[in-house]
N, C-alpha and C positions, 0 to 999 in steps of 0.2 A: 111573273114575280113571285118569289117565295113568300107565303103569307106569314105575317107576324105571329110570333108565339104569344097566345093570350096571357096577360099578366093577372096574377091572382091578387087583386087589389085589397082583399081582406088580409092576406099575410103581410102585404106592404104596410097597411095602416097599423096592424099589430106591431110590426117591427118599428114603426115610427114611435108608437107609444112606448116601446121598450127602450128606445134610444133616449127619448126625452126623460123617461124615469131614471136611467142611469145618469143622465146629466143632472137630474135633481139630486141624486146621491152625491155626486161630485161637489155640487154647490153647498149642499148641507154639510159636508165634511169640513169645510173651512169657513164659510160665512164671512168672506173677506171684506170686512167693513160693511156688510149688508145685513139687513133684517132677514135672517133665515126662516123665521116663522111665516112671513109673507110668501117666500119662495116655496116653502112646504106646501102651503095651501093652493098655490096657483099650479104647481106642477102635479099635485095629486089630483086636482080637479081635471087638468088637461088629460092626464093618463086615463082617468075614469071616462071622460068624454069619447076618447079614442076607442076604448073598449066597448062602449055602448054603440058606437058607430059601426063597429065590425059586426055586432050582433044583429043590426038591422040592414043587412045586405040587400034585402029585397025591396027596400024602400028607396027607389032611384033618387027622388028629390032629397031625401035625408042624406043619402050617400053623397051627392054633390055638395050639399051645404057642409057636410063633415070634412070632405076633402078640401073645400075652400077655407074652412076654419083651421084645418091642419096646416095649410101652406102659410096662412097668416101667423100662426103660432110658431112655425119654424123660423120665419123671418124675424120675429120678435126674439127668439132664442139666439139667432146669430147676432143681433145687436147686443143682447145680454152678454155674449161671450166677448164681443168687441170691447164692451165697457169694462168687463173684468180684466181682460189682458192690459187694457190701458191703465187700470188701477195699479197693476203690478209695475208697469213701466214708470208710472208717475211717483211711485214709492220706492224707486231703486237707487235714488241719490238724494242726499240732503242739500245739494246745490239749489240755490234760489228760494229755499225755505226760510222765511224771515225768523221763524223761531230758533233756527240754528246758527244765526249770524255769529254769535260769540263762540259756539262750539267749532265752527269752521276755522276760525282764526286759531283756536287751540290745537285742533287736529294738524293744521298746517305748520305751526311752530313747535309742537311737542312730540308729535307721533311719527315724524318722518326723520330718517337718517340719510343724508346725502353722502354717497360714496363716489368713487371715481367716475364711473359711467352708468351708475344706477341709483335707485332710490329704495331704501328699506322701509317697510311699513311695519311698525310694532303693533301687533295684534292685541297686546294687553292694554294699550293706551286708551281706546274708545270707552271701555267699560269704566275706567278710572275717572275720565272726564265726565261721563254721565253720573257717576257716583259722587265725586268730590266737588264738582263745579255745579252740576244740575241737581244734585240731591235725588236722583232717581233711585227706585228701588223695585224689587220684584213684586208684582201684584197679579193675582189671578184675574180672569176675565170678568168674573162677577163684580169685582171691585171697580174695574174700569169701564164696563159697558153694560152691567146687569144682565149679561148673557153667559151662557155656559161655554160657548165656543165662538170666539170673535177675534178677528185679526185687525188690529188698530192701524190706521195710517200713520205716517211719520208725525204729522201735526198733532194728532190725538196723543200718541205716545209722549211727546214733549209736554203737552198741556196736563196730561194725567200723571206726569212725573214717574213714568215707568210702565211695566206691563209684564206679561208672562214670557216664557222662553221663545215663543214664536215672534212676539213683538221685539224682544231684544235682538233676536237673530236678524230681523228685517232691518232694525235701526242700525246695528253695527255693520251689516252688509252694505247698507246705503252709505254709511260713513267711510267704508273702505273703497267704495266706487268714487267718492269724492276725493279721497286722498290719491287714488290712482291718477285721476285727472290733474290733481295738483302737482304730482310728479312730472306729468307730461308737460304742463305749463311752465315748469321750471327748466325744461329742456332735457328731461330724463325719461325717455319713453320706456325704458327698462325698469321694471320694479320687482321686488320679491317681498316675501313676508316672514316675519319672525314671531314665533310663538313662544311659550314658556313651558318647561318641564322640570320635573323633580331633580335635585342634585344637592345632596347633603353637604353643608358647609359652604355653599356657593351663594351668590347674590345675583338676582336677575333684575336689571333695570327696566322699568316699564316705559319710561319716556326718554327722550334725548337729552334732557336736562339732568338725568339721574336723580331727580327728586322723589320719584316713586319707585318702590322696589319690593320684590319678594324675597324672603330669606329661604335658604335651603332650595334654591331654584336656579336655573340657568337658561340662556337663550336656546331656542330651538329653531333652526333655520330650515324653513320649508323649501324644498327643491325650487330653483329659480325658474323652471319651466312650468310650475304649478300655479299659473296665473289666473285661473277660473275659480270662482267660489260660488257656492250655493247653500241655501238653508235646507237642511235635511232633518226630518223627524222620524222617530221610531220609538220602539220599546227598549230602553236602555236599562242596563243592570245598575244596582246600587253603587254609589261612588262617582257616578257621572253627573247627575242632576244636583247642583248645589243646593237646591230647595227641597230635595226629597225628604219626606217625613220619616221619622224614626220607625223602624219596622217594616217599611216597604223594600221589597227586594228588586222590583222593576217599576218603571214609570214612563209614561210617554214624555218625550223630551225632544228639544231641537237644538242643533249645533250647526256650525259652518263646516262645509266640506270643501277642501281645496284639491284641485285636480289639474292635470295637464291636458285633459280631453274635454272639450266644450260639450254641453248638452244642447243638442239641436232639435230635439224632439223626443217623444216617449221611447222610441226605439233605441236611442242612444244612452238612456240613463244607466243601464247596467254597465256598459263599457266605460262610461265616464267615471262612475263612482267606486268601481270594484277595487281600485288602488288608490282611493283618495285618502287624505289626511284630515282627520276630524279635530276641530278646535272649539272649545267652549267660549262663546261670545261673551258671557258675562265676566270673564277673567282673562281671556287670551291663553288659557292653558290648553296644552295638547291633551286630547281625549284618546284617540286611537290613530295608529298609522296602519291602514289596511293593506299596505304593501307586504307587511311582515306579521300582521295579526289577523286572526280570524274572529275578532270579537264582535263585529256586526256583519249582518248578511244583507247584500244588495240583491233583491230577489230577480229571478228570471221570468220573463213573460211566459204564460201558459201553465205555470206550475202554481197550485193552490197551496199556500203555506198555512197550515192550520194552527201552528204554534208561532204567535207573533213575538216572542221573546227574542231579543237581539236582532230584530228585523227592521231595517229602514222602510217605511211605507209612505212617505210623502216627500215631495221635493218642491221648493219654491225657487224660481229663476227670476230674471229681470223682467220676464214677459209672460210667465205662465205658472200654473200650479199643477203638479202631477201627483196623483195618488195611485197606490198599488192596491187594487180592490178585487175581491172575488166576484165572479159572474158565473153562478152555477158551480160546476166542478173545476173551473179554471180561474185563473187570476192574471190581470194585466196591468201595466202602467198606462194610465190614461191622463191626458191633460185637457184643458178647455179647447185648445186648438185642434185636438183630435177629432172633435165633433163636427167641425166645419165641412170637411169633404162628405161626411155622411149626411149632413143636412142638405148640402148641395144636391146630392144624388136623389134624396127623397123629393126635394122641390121640383127637380127636373122630371121625375117619374109620376108624381101625383096628378098633374093636370091632364095627362092622357087617359086617366082612369075615369074621368067624368062621363056620364051617359052621353052619347052622341058625339064624343070627341073623336 
């Protein structure tokens, strides 16, 4: 029998520490309704413990204890990932949330236009309902959560009467998902989206009663096969963020991206978004059509972009959060779900490294 190649357990434990530290960076980047200070302390402590464990390679009992501890921590991280992805799923639709009872009726009655065989969803309508009926307004994270980077859940967004661009994007996206379902319940499985764009001398009606309108604007029909939408965040130039302070040329901002290619994992992000159409969720206004404009960059895996201007660097889907982040001299799209196979591999490898195994 061919002898097994010995495993360098020190390298494996160090790799484990690095993966968990990267996971900490991902969690810290969003703080999705979680207290990120606790995550910081826990992950930093774990990374430190694993480093110490590798330095004590000659202490067999210590090694076994550290391997056992690492396995337990990995399992805990798997549960954290499951909880986080569930959080995004739970906040992908306003259906069933008591706070939005009145809003759901308004979305159904005012934001949908029924046509021959399809349903048109007016993207400027949700923000007007939020502003004129709910009296929501733009609020920075420190106002809503006393934290510098915090993504509110849908119920918190309603209770706090607003939030920042990430919060608005999540809430409008969840409202769109509800309206898609409303179209299907009416017997119209086909739906498409209508945004708003500049047009001097024209009027764009925001709702189907024609009670709300924009002057010097017109309807912009998003291609009917662009049925997928995601929150994307990046470093946008002035003129995009409606809350940009005077004198700022660029700002971190989030909008909705509409595309005909679904995001199925981190490897699909570039292909899905490179020809997407970007819409401001706080107004329904067209931002950029990336099919014909090079206004924003959807980065490739493997290339480290040192200039973040005009770069899309994070994406929120209905079940995951992806971030484009540098690791050494390279950069990659990574989501919570990307860590699961790595953790599984480590969990399978670590038990065999115990002394006497």
